[in-house]
C-alpha positions as CSV (number, residue, x, y, z in Angstrom):
1,M,27.7,-41.3,5.5
2,A,24.4,-39.4,4.2
3,K,22.2,-40.7,7.0
4,T,25.6,-39.5,9.7
5,S,25.2,-35.9,7.7
6,A,21.4,-35.9,7.9
7,L,21.5,-37.1,11.8
8,S,24.3,-34.3,12.2
9,Y,22.0,-31.2,10.8
10,I,18.8,-32.6,12.3
11,Q,20.6,-32.2,16.2
12,K,22.0,-28.7,15.2
13,T,18.4,-27.8,14.2
14,E,16.9,-29.5,17.6
15,K,20.2,-27.6,19.5
16,L,19.1,-24.4,18.1
17,L,15.3,-24.8,18.3
18,L,15.9,-25.6,22.3
19,A,18.4,-22.1,22.4
20,I,15.6,-20.4,21.1
21,Q,12.8,-21.8,23.5
22,K,15.1,-21.1,26.6
23,K,16.2,-17.6,25.2
24,D,20.1,-18.7,25.0
25,F,21.4,-16.4,22.4
26,S,25.0,-17.1,23.3
27,L,25.6,-19.1,20.1
28,F,26.9,-18.0,17.0
29,P,26.0,-20.9,14.7
30,K,27.0,-20.7,10.5
31,T,24.9,-21.9,7.4
32,E,26.1,-25.4,5.9
33,G,24.0,-25.4,2.7
34,N,21.4,-27.7,4.3
35,N,17.6,-25.9,4.0
36,L,16.5,-27.5,7.4
37,A,19.5,-26.1,9.2
38,D,20.0,-23.1,7.4
39,N,16.5,-22.1,8.4
40,A,17.1,-22.9,11.9
41,V,20.1,-20.5,11.7
42,K,17.8,-17.7,10.3
43,L,14.9,-18.3,12.7
44,Y,17.8,-18.0,15.2
45,Y,18.9,-15.1,14.7
46,Q,15.7,-13.5,14.0
47,S,14.3,-14.4,17.1
48,K,18.0,-13.3,18.8
49,E,17.7,-9.9,17.0
50,E,13.9,-9.3,18.2
51,H,14.9,-10.8,22.3
52,L,17.7,-8.0,21.8
53,S,14.9,-5.6,20.7
54,Q,12.6,-6.0,23.7
55,S,15.1,-5.9,26.0
56,S,16.5,-2.7,25.0
57,Y,12.8,-1.0,25.0
58,K,12.0,-2.6,28.2
59,L,15.3,-0.9,29.5
60,L,14.2,2.5,27.7
61,Y,10.5,2.4,29.3
62,E,11.8,1.1,33.1
63,E,14.4,4.2,33.1
64,I,11.8,6.6,31.9
65,L,9.4,5.1,34.7
66,N,12.1,5.7,37.2
67,Q,12.2,8.7,36.4
68,L,9.0,9.8,37.6
69,E,8.3,11.7,40.7
70,I,5.5,9.9,41.6
71,G,5.7,6.3,42.8
72,L,4.6,3.8,40.6
73,M,4.0,-0.1,40.9
74,I,2.3,-2.5,38.1
75,L,1.0,-5.8,39.6
76,S,0.3,-8.5,37.2
77,E,-2.1,-11.3,38.1
78,Q,-0.9,-14.7,37.2
79,E,-3.1,-17.7,38.2
80,K,-5.3,-15.9,40.8
81,E,-2.2,-14.1,42.2
82,W,-0.8,-11.0,42.0
83,N,2.5,-10.6,41.7
84,V,5.1,-7.5,41.3
85,F,5.8,-6.7,37.9
86,Y,7.3,-3.4,38.2
87,V,8.0,-1.0,40.7
88,N,9.7,2.4,40.8
89,P,12.3,3.3,43.6
90,V,10.0,6.7,44.4
91,F,7.7,3.9,45.5
92,L,9.5,2.3,47.9
93,E,10.9,5.6,49.1
94,I,7.4,6.9,49.8
95,L,6.5,3.4,51.7
96,Q,9.9,2.9,53.1
97,I,9.9,-1.1,52.3
98,P,12.4,-2.9,50.1
99,K,11.2,-4.4,46.9
100,Y,9.4,-8.0,46.8
101,N,8.2,-9.9,43.5
102,S,5.3,-11.3,45.4
103,W,2.4,-8.8,46.3
104,S,1.2,-10.6,49.3
105,L,4.7,-9.9,51.0
106,Y,3.7,-6.4,51.2
107,E,0.4,-7.2,53.6
108,N,3.1,-7.6,56.5
109,K,5.5,-4.7,55.3
110,A,2.8,-2.3,54.4
111,P,-0.6,-3.6,55.9
112,G,-2.4,0.0,55.7
113,F,-1.4,0.3,51.9
114,Y,-2.0,-3.3,51.1
115,Q,-5.8,-3.2,52.7
116,V,-6.6,0.0,50.6
117,I,-5.3,-1.7,47.5
118,E,-7.5,-4.9,48.3
119,Q,-10.2,-2.7,48.7
120,T,-10.4,-1.4,45.3
121,H,-10.6,-4.7,43.9
122,Y,-7.6,-3.9,41.6
123,E,-10.3,-1.8,39.5
124,N,-9.8,1.6,38.4
125,S,-10.2,4.0,41.7
126,Q,-9.2,7.6,42.8
127,E,-9.2,8.4,46.2
128,F,-7.3,9.9,49.2
129,F,-6.1,8.0,52.3
130,E,-4.1,8.4,55.5
131,I,-1.6,5.7,56.8
132,S,1.4,5.5,59.2
133,I,4.3,4.1,57.7
134,N,6.6,2.5,60.3
135,E,4.6,3.2,63.3
136,N,5.1,6.9,62.7
137,V,2.9,9.6,62.2
138,K,-0.1,9.1,59.7
139,Q,0.5,10.8,56.6
140,S,-1.7,11.5,53.4
141,F,-1.6,10.1,50.0
142,S,-3.3,10.5,46.7
143,L,-3.8,7.0,45.4
144,R,-5.3,5.8,41.6
145,T,-5.4,2.6,40.3
146,K,-5.8,1.6,36.9
147,K,-6.8,-2.1,35.6
148,V,-5.3,-3.2,31.8
149,Q,-6.6,-6.2,30.6
150,N,-6.5,-8.3,27.4
151,A,-6.8,-12.1,26.5
152,R,-4.0,-13.3,28.2
153,H,-2.8,-11.0,31.3
154,R,-4.5,-8.7,34.0
155,F,-2.6,-5.9,35.2
156,C,-3.2,-3.0,38.3
157,I,-1.0,-0.1,38.1
158,I,-0.9,1.9,41.0
159,S,0.3,5.5,41.0
160,L,1.0,7.1,44.6
161,E,2.0,10.7,45.9
162,S,2.2,12.4,49.0
163,V,-0.6,15.0,49.3
164,Q,2.0,17.2,51.3
165,K,4.1,16.9,48.1
166,I,1.4,17.5,46.0
167,I,0.8,21.0,47.8
168,E,4.5,22.1,47.8
169,Q,4.8,21.5,43.8
170,K,1.1,23.8,43.4
171,E,3.2,26.3,45.8
172,K,6.3,26.6,44.2
173,L,4.4,26.6,40.9
174,A,2.4,29.3,41.9
175,W,5.5,31.1,43.4
176,N,7.0,30.9,40.1
177,N,4.3,32.5,38.3
178,L,3.9,35.4,40.6
179,M,8.1,35.9,40.4
180,K,7.3,36.1,36.1
181,V,4.4,38.3,37.2
182,I,6.6,40.7,39.1
183,S,9.4,40.4,37.2
184,H,7.4,41.6,34.0
185,E,5.8,44.4,35.7
186,L,9.2,45.5,37.3
187,L,10.8,45.6,34.0
188,N,8.3,47.2,32.2
189,T,8.3,50.0,35.0
190,L,12.1,50.6,35.7
191,T,13.1,50.0,32.0
192,P,11.7,53.3,30.4
193,V,12.5,54.9,33.9
194,N,16.0,54.3,33.5
195,S,16.1,55.6,29.8
196,L,14.6,58.8,31.0
197,I,17.3,58.9,34.0
198,Q,20.2,59.0,31.5
199,N,18.1,61.3,29.2
200,L,18.3,63.6,32.2
201,E,21.8,63.1,33.5
202,Y,22.8,64.0,29.6
203,I,21.3,67.4,29.8
204,A,22.2,67.9,33.5
205,N,26.0,67.7,31.9
206,Q,25.6,70.4,29.3
207,D,27.1,74.2,30.2
208,V,24.0,75.7,29.1
209,I,20.3,74.0,29.2
210,E,18.2,75.4,26.3
211,K,14.4,76.3,26.7
212,E,13.8,72.8,24.3
213,D,15.7,70.7,27.0
214,Q,14.0,72.1,29.9
215,Q,10.8,71.0,28.6
216,D,12.2,67.4,27.8
217,M,13.6,67.2,31.3
218,K,10.0,68.4,32.7
219,E,8.1,65.8,30.6
220,S,10.9,63.2,31.7
221,L,9.8,63.7,35.2
222,M,6.1,63.9,34.7
223,I,6.7,60.4,33.3
224,I,9.0,59.1,35.9
225,N,6.6,60.5,38.7
226,S,3.5,58.3,36.5
227,K,6.0,55.2,36.6
228,S,6.7,55.7,40.2
229,K,2.6,55.5,41.4
230,Q,2.2,52.6,39.0
231,L,4.9,50.5,40.8
232,L,3.7,51.8,44.0
233,N,0.1,50.9,43.4
234,F,1.3,47.4,42.0
235,V,3.0,46.8,45.4
236,D,0.3,47.9,47.8
237,D,-2.4,45.8,45.5
238,Y,0.1,42.9,45.9
239,R,0.7,43.6,49.8
240,Q,-2.9,43.7,50.0
241,V,-3.3,40.1,48.3
242,A,-0.6,39.0,50.2
243,E,-1.7,39.4,53.6
244,L,-4.7,37.3,55.4
245,P,-7.8,39.4,55.4
246,K,-9.1,40.3,58.9
247,P,-11.7,38.2,60.4
248,V,-15.2,39.2,60.3
249,F,-16.9,37.7,63.6
250,R,-20.9,36.9,63.0
251,N,-23.0,34.1,64.4
252,I,-23.4,30.9,62.6
253,S,-25.4,28.1,62.6
254,L,-23.2,24.6,63.6
255,K,-26.6,22.6,62.6
256,D,-26.2,24.0,58.8
257,I,-22.7,23.4,58.9
258,T,-22.8,19.7,60.2
259,E,-25.9,19.2,57.5
260,S,-23.6,20.5,54.7
261,A,-20.5,18.3,55.5
262,L,-22.8,15.0,56.2
263,N,-24.2,15.9,52.4
264,F,-21.0,16.6,50.7
265,L,-19.9,13.0,52.3
266,K,-23.0,11.5,51.9
267,S,-21.6,9.0,48.9
268,E,-18.6,8.1,51.4
269,F,-21.4,6.6,54.0
270,E,-23.4,5.1,51.5
271,K,-20.0,2.9,50.3
272,I,-19.6,1.6,53.7
273,R,-23.6,1.5,54.5
274,S,-23.6,3.8,57.5
275,Q,-26.0,6.3,58.0
276,L,-25.6,9.1,60.3
277,L,-28.6,11.3,62.2
278,I,-28.6,14.8,63.3
279,H,-31.1,15.3,66.1
């Protein structure tokens, strides 16, 4: 009988250890007064709690990454092959491709993008490139790759953003800042003017206007005139900034411009081992 009971505890322990190994946490075991079996039960619930915590954190992190306005893909290297560890919806929307777990499948679906990533050798990089998506007009993108590696894993984090979208965001930010400046200047000018106008209206409605009130009216009108001129100057200054300046025609050296452009791109030519000569 004792052998049967001991065998039962061993089998229960093996069952719980197997469930932990396979991450099957659908069981609800109870302690039975046996040290071996009870320790297995405690280990099971401890592993279950850790698994639930990891799942919750993973769900939270993915939700945060899904809210990003830039495309994000994380590749994971396993046995010298890259697989997609994570990709957010914006990334798939930019490239107009479905989600795949195998990185190699993107070679056919987004060949231009795939080649750009291959050329980085999955190392740290930052560059701009142009690709055609679904045989449409080429678009410009800002690309960053970041290598993350430890003793067991190697990851490549890829962020992708449309250059046009970056420009639109900068323009929107600049416009919002400009509106704040204009609103501030208008309020600073119109608030005291409004108060002075109310005061003038009060004085004008009196049957008899005293000499002191006449002086107040004179001073108020002078202030209103000054504030109006300040506002006109501000509007004129803004108009001059907003308008494109008139072109100034002059002779230029095409050779100097070309040499300047080549010097600027010198490092890029050295990467591809190309050399351009100007005669």
